[in-house]
C-alpha positions as CSV (number, residue, x, y, z in Angstrom):
1,M,30.3,8.6,10.8
2,S,30.2,5.1,9.4
3,L,27.7,4.1,6.8
4,Y,26.7,1.2,9.1
5,Y,24.8,3.5,11.4
6,V,21.9,5.8,10.7
7,I,22.8,9.4,11.2
8,L,19.9,10.3,13.4
9,N,20.0,7.7,16.2
10,N,22.9,5.3,15.6
11,T,20.6,2.4,14.7
12,P,22.5,-0.6,13.2
13,I,22.1,-0.8,9.4
14,N,20.0,-4.0,9.5
15,K,17.5,-2.3,11.8
16,A,17.5,0.7,9.6
17,R,16.7,-1.4,6.6
18,I,13.8,-3.0,8.4
19,A,12.6,0.4,9.6
20,A,12.8,2.0,6.1
21,T,11.0,-1.0,4.6
22,V,8.3,-1.0,7.3
23,V,7.7,2.8,6.9
24,A,7.5,2.5,3.1
25,A,5.1,-0.4,3.5
26,V,2.9,1.6,5.9
27,V,2.8,4.5,3.4
28,V,1.9,2.1,0.6
29,A,-0.8,0.5,2.8
30,A,-2.3,4.0,3.5
31,C,-2.2,4.7,-0.3
32,F,-3.9,1.3,-1.0
33,W,-6.6,2.1,1.6
34,M,-7.2,5.6,0.0
35,A,-7.4,4.1,-3.5
36,Q,-9.8,1.3,-2.3
37,E,-11.9,3.5,0.0
38,Y,-12.2,6.7,-2.0
39,G,-11.4,5.5,-5.5
40,G,-13.8,5.2,-8.4
41,W,-13.5,4.1,-12.0
42,V,-10.2,5.8,-12.6
43,A,-8.6,4.1,-9.5
44,L,-9.9,0.8,-10.7
45,G,-8.4,1.4,-14.2
46,L,-5.0,2.5,-12.7
47,F,-4.8,-0.3,-10.1
48,L,-2.1,-2.3,-11.9
49,P,0.2,0.8,-12.4
50,Y,-0.4,1.7,-8.8
51,L,0.6,-1.8,-7.7
52,G,3.8,-1.5,-9.7
53,M,4.6,1.9,-8.3
54,W,4.0,0.6,-4.7
55,G,6.3,-2.3,-5.3
56,I,9.1,-0.1,-6.7
57,H,8.6,2.3,-3.8
58,V,9.1,-0.4,-1.1
59,Y,12.0,-1.9,-3.0
60,A,13.8,1.5,-3.4
61,H,13.5,2.2,0.3
62,W,14.7,-1.3,1.2
63,R,17.6,-0.9,-1.1
64,A,18.4,2.7,0.0
65,A,18.6,1.6,3.7
66,R,21.9,-0.3,2.9
67,H,23.7,3.0,2.3
68,V,22.4,5.5,4.8
69,T,23.5,9.0,4.3
70,R,21.9,12.4,5.0
71,K,21.0,12.8,1.3
72,I,19.4,9.3,1.3
73,L,17.4,10.0,4.5
74,I,16.1,13.2,3.0
75,L,15.1,11.5,-0.3
76,V,13.4,8.6,1.6
77,A,11.3,11.1,3.6
78,A,10.5,13.1,0.5
79,S,9.6,10.0,-1.4
80,N,7.1,9.0,1.2
81,F,5.7,12.5,1.3
82,F,5.4,12.6,-2.5
83,L,3.6,9.3,-2.7
84,L,1.1,10.2,-0.1
85,T,0.5,13.6,-1.6
86,G,0.1,12.1,-5.1
87,F,-2.6,9.8,-3.8
88,L,-4.4,12.6,-2.0
89,L,-4.5,14.6,-5.2
90,Q,-5.9,11.7,-7.3
91,W,-9.0,12.8,-9.3
92,D,-11.7,10.2,-9.7
93,V,-15.3,9.7,-10.9
94,G,-18.0,7.3,-10.1
95,D,-21.3,6.5,-11.7
96,G,-22.4,10.1,-11.3
97,D,-21.2,13.1,-13.3
98,I,-19.2,14.8,-10.5
99,G,-15.5,14.0,-10.0
100,W,-13.7,14.3,-6.7
101,L,-10.2,14.3,-5.3
102,T,-9.2,11.8,-2.6
103,I,-8.4,14.6,-0.2
104,T,-11.9,16.1,-0.7
105,A,-13.4,12.7,-0.1
106,L,-11.4,12.3,3.1
107,L,-12.4,15.7,4.3
108,E,-16.0,15.4,3.4
109,N,-16.5,11.9,4.7
110,G,-17.0,10.1,1.4
111,A,-16.5,10.1,-2.3
112,G,-19.1,11.4,-4.9
113,S,-21.3,14.4,-5.2
114,S,-20.9,15.3,-1.5
115,S,-17.2,16.0,-2.1
116,P,-16.6,17.4,-5.5
117,A,-13.2,18.4,-6.7
118,P,-12.5,22.2,-6.7
119,A,-13.5,23.9,-9.9
120,W,-9.9,25.1,-10.5
121,W,-8.5,21.5,-10.3
122,P,-7.8,20.0,-13.8
123,Q,-10.1,17.0,-14.0
124,T,-8.2,14.8,-16.4
125,L,-6.4,11.5,-16.3
126,T,-3.2,13.3,-17.3
127,M,-3.2,15.2,-14.0
128,N,-3.5,11.9,-12.1
129,L,-0.2,10.9,-13.6
130,T,1.4,14.4,-13.4
131,V,1.1,14.5,-9.6
132,F,3.4,11.4,-9.4
133,I,6.3,13.1,-11.2
134,P,8.0,14.2,-7.9
135,E,7.7,10.6,-6.6
136,V,9.2,9.2,-9.8
137,L,12.1,11.7,-9.6
138,S,12.7,11.0,-5.9
139,L,12.8,7.2,-6.6
140,A,15.2,7.8,-9.6
141,A,17.5,9.8,-7.3
142,L,17.3,7.1,-4.6
143,F,18.3,4.4,-7.2
144,W,21.1,6.6,-8.5
145,L,22.5,7.5,-5.1
146,T,22.4,3.9,-3.9
147,R,24.0,2.6,-7.1
148,R,26.7,5.2,-6.7
149,A,27.3,4.1,-3.1
150,E,27.8,0.4,-4.0
């Protein structure tokens, strides 16, 4: 099958590029909403790195849609999953002394003492960065595969 068509539904490549970029932008918008709605002091401090990661995420998906293969489609889907999961697992604190995860804030209808992080979850800034390692690796693989395809 030609690289000018998406494997799943024979969409022309320019439509695939638009679709990949829109899906990546929707995922980034969901992450922005989670950071803004359920974030505390840590999210505020990490906003610029988040902004950079979101921009790289959308650019990588836009670029990857030029060279659609099964491997690239899998990496694009995995990258979206890893970014959303990374934001769901962000630990944060507010003015109180109890930290929370974004996912516990979503499930408990608000951040703060009503939605504390599980006791077993490492409550450190390092863990906030560690949960994005799969996202960084998937983006690196996307860049490598698209560069190899050019």
